[in-house]
N, C-alpha and C positions, 0 to 999 in steps of 0.2 A: 462424574467427573475424571480423568483419568490426570493423576500424578504431571503436575509442570517439570517439563523439561528443563536441567542443569544448561545453562551457558555454553557449557562444550557440545554438549545432545542437540542444542538448538542451530549453536555456530556449525555445524554439520548438515544439519537438516533443510537447513534454508538454502545449503548452497546445492540441493539435491534435485530440485527442480522449478516447475515455473510457482511464483506466487501471486497472491490476489487479496483484496480488502472489499469485503461484502456491502455498498450499501446499508444502511442506518433505515428499517421501514415505521415509518409514522400514520397513525389515523388519520383520520379526516379535521382532529382539533387539531392535528401535530403534534400530540403524545405520542410515546413510544410505544408501537406497533411487536411487542416483543414475541407474540405466535407467530407471526405472519414472516418475520426477521426469521426464526429458529427454523423453518420449515425453508425458507431458501438457503442457509446454511446447510441445516442436512443434505438438500438437492446439491451446493457443489461440493459437499465433501467426500460426492461419490466420486467425484473427478479426482484426477492424480495431483492435485496439489500439494506442493512441500511443506506450504502452512498457510495460515490468513490471517490478514488485519482487520482486528475489530476495532470499529469507530476511529479507521483513519481517515487520511484527507477525505476519498470519493465516500466515507462516512461517513460526513461532514460532521469530522470532530470537532469544528469550529462553533457549529451549532448547541453542543451538548452539554451540559454542567458534569461536573466530575462525578457524581454521585449516577445520571444515565450511562456517562461512558463503564465504569463498575457493571449496569445492568446489563450493558451490551455485549459487554465481555463475558459476564456470566451466561446469559443466551446460548451464545456462538460456540462458549467451552461446552459446554451441554446439551447439543446438536451436532459439534460440527465428530464425534468420535474418535478416532485416534489422530486428524490434522492438528496439529501444534496452533495455537491463537494467540497472535501478538496486539496487544494494547497498544492503541496509539495515545500519546503523552505530547504535551506541548506548556505551551505560556509561561509567566514568568520562573526562577526558579518555584520558589516556595508554592505554585499553585502545580506546577509542573509533579513534583515531591506528593502532593495533595494526590494526585489522580494517580501516583503509583502506588497507593497505597491501597486505594480502591480496587485498582487495576490485578493486584496480587492477593486481594481479598475473595475477587471472584474468578479468582485460575488462572488467570492470564502463565504463557508459558515463558513469556520475553514485552518486552519496551520499543514500540516504536518512538524516536525524540525528533517530534516535528519542528519545524523554526519556534524558538520566542517570538513573541507579541511585539509588533511595531519599528521597534528601534533598532539601528544599525549600529552596531560594537563594536570594537577592536578585537582583536583575535584574543587575548587575553581573559576578556571577558565571556566568549564563547566556550576558552578551556574551562575556567574554572565553576560556568553554568552547566556545563557539559559533566564534569567531574562530579558537582554537587550531587543532580538525579543520580550520576550509576552509584553513586557511593550509598543513594538512599533505599538501594536492594539488592540481592543476591541473584536477580531476575538479568537475565543475558538483554544489552542494550543496545539498538544499532539504531545509526543519530544516521539523518536525514539531510544532505546537504543540499540546500536551497531556499532562493529567497534570499532574506536577509540575516541567513546561517550559513554562512559558506565558510569552513574550515579548510585553512590553509594544509599542505604536506606535513608541514611541521610542528602544527597546531593538534593535527591526527596523530601525529608518533607521538609526539606528549602525553595523550590520552590514551593510547592503547600502552603509553607504558605505566599510567598512571592507576587506571581500570582495569583490572582483571576481567571483569564479567563484560565488556564493551568487547561486542563480538562482530559488529556487522558497518556497515559501509553502504547508507543509499543515496543514491546522488542523480538529481532533479534538475540540476543547474545549466546541465547541456556543456559543460566547459570540461571537451574531452581532452585536450591537453594535462587541465590540471586532475584527471579521473585517472587517464594513464599513468601519473606521475606518482600519484598516492597508489595506485594498484603497484607496480614497479617498487615503490620503497617498501611499503610496509606488507608486498608478498602474501602469506597467508596466517598472518597474525591476525585479518579480519575475512569475512563472506564478504563481497560484494554483490551488490543488487542495481538494480536499473528502477529508475524514479520516473522518466520522464510522461508527460500525457501523455495516451497513446502511446504506450513505451514501443508497442511491436516497429513504428517508425524508425524508430533509433537501434534497435535491438541488434543490426549488423555491426553499425559502429561502435558501440559502446560493445561489444565482446570481443573488437579489437582490440579494445583497449584494456583490455583482462577482465571485462563484468560478466559474467557466464548464468546468471539468472535476473532475471524482471518481473514486477508484479504486473497485472496484466487487467483494466478494469472492466474491459469487456467480457471477462472471464465470467462476469458476473452473468449475464446473459447468453453468451453461446459458448457455454467450457469449452466443450470439444474440439470448436473449430482455435479457438486460444491454444488448447495441449498441443492440435495440429503445428499451429504455427511455430510454436515452441520446442518441439521434437525435429521440425525441417533447418531451424535454428541451429541446434545442436546435432543434425547430418549434416550439417553445410550445404544444405540443399535451397540454393538458390533460385530454381525455378518454381518449386513448390511454395516459398516464402513471397516470391513478385508475385505470382498468380494472386493469393490471399493481400496482396496487399493492392493491387488493383480492382481485383475484386469488390473488398470491401474497405478497408484501413483508411485507403486515401479517398475516398467517396465519404465516408463516416466520418474524418477528421474535418471533411470541408461542411459537413452537420453541425459538427462536434463547434467549429471555429464562427459560428452566426453568431452566438451570444459570449459573452463574457460568464461563467459558471457552468456551462454545458456540458465540461468536463464532467461532471457529476449530474446534473441536471436531467442531462441524455439518456446516462447510462441507468440511470432512474424508467425512464423509458422505455430501455433495451427490458429492466429485469418485469416490468408488470407485462410487455407483450410477448413473454418466456412463460409468461403464465403466473410471475410470483409476485402479483403486483406489490410494490415497495410504500406507497403512497404520494403526496408529493414534497418536495425540499422543503425545508425551512428557508423562510425569510434569510438574509437578503438574495436565494437564489431563486430563478423562476423557472417556471415550467415549460418546454418546446410547448411550440404551437401546434395543433392539428395536424397540419402540414408540414411538419417536419416532422414528428412521428411519424403519419403514412411512408415518409421518404426513408426513416429507420427500417420500421417496418420491413418496407420493401425490400431493404439490403438483407435484414436478418433469412430472410426469405430464401433468398438468392444462396447463400453457404449452408444453410440447413441439412 
């Protein structure tokens, strides 16, 4: 395995290009299928992604044990070559610190701190939680702003001052006004990542708010097309982005929205269609129907 990047190196790297998060592969009994997972990560690493998130949200982080997260991170690190691997992390503070230890031992280059479990808490609680996780590791940490974990600009500024290894801010809230205030206030102190479901639908709006990169779920199964969209965004090629939105992303989102959880399950169906079958999702996620899978395969064929 390549040595882990320093926080400063990771900050620079994640700002340099498109990001993605491989799905986690399971066998028929819902155990980890690390050989299949490694083959998929190896394929994805042949495309110019700036980094990959192992055991992230689309990687079913919420269904994995801390030990399994370490196993997934290690498999990704061994298969990814020079592509940095950032481990998902979350839950309560002590559980998050336990996951950090597993990820560090597995060779992770950084940590993506997903929302804590269940409770809505005040800004002081978010500050204490995120600061404690950052203090538990020398790896670079990216905080994921979404759901029940929405940092205010003031809280994020306090965290940036208190935590030298806090290097990134990823937003999945859709609160563009807040995002713009954060990018304006903190400037180049952090790297900024878009994290909306099927973020390509929001990429132009986030780009205008100072968020120059994002994580792409569809990179899992159409990586060439995902890179093509990202490069069109960076070049300001609205016509190219519009064509890809019309041909693929808008109809993809309509299939995705048929059932809750398809933001993960439909991606796994796409991976299977690409020849890198990732097995079923763990409950409580469900598998797309044969009709929905056929609709997705037709879309993939259209842009392939």
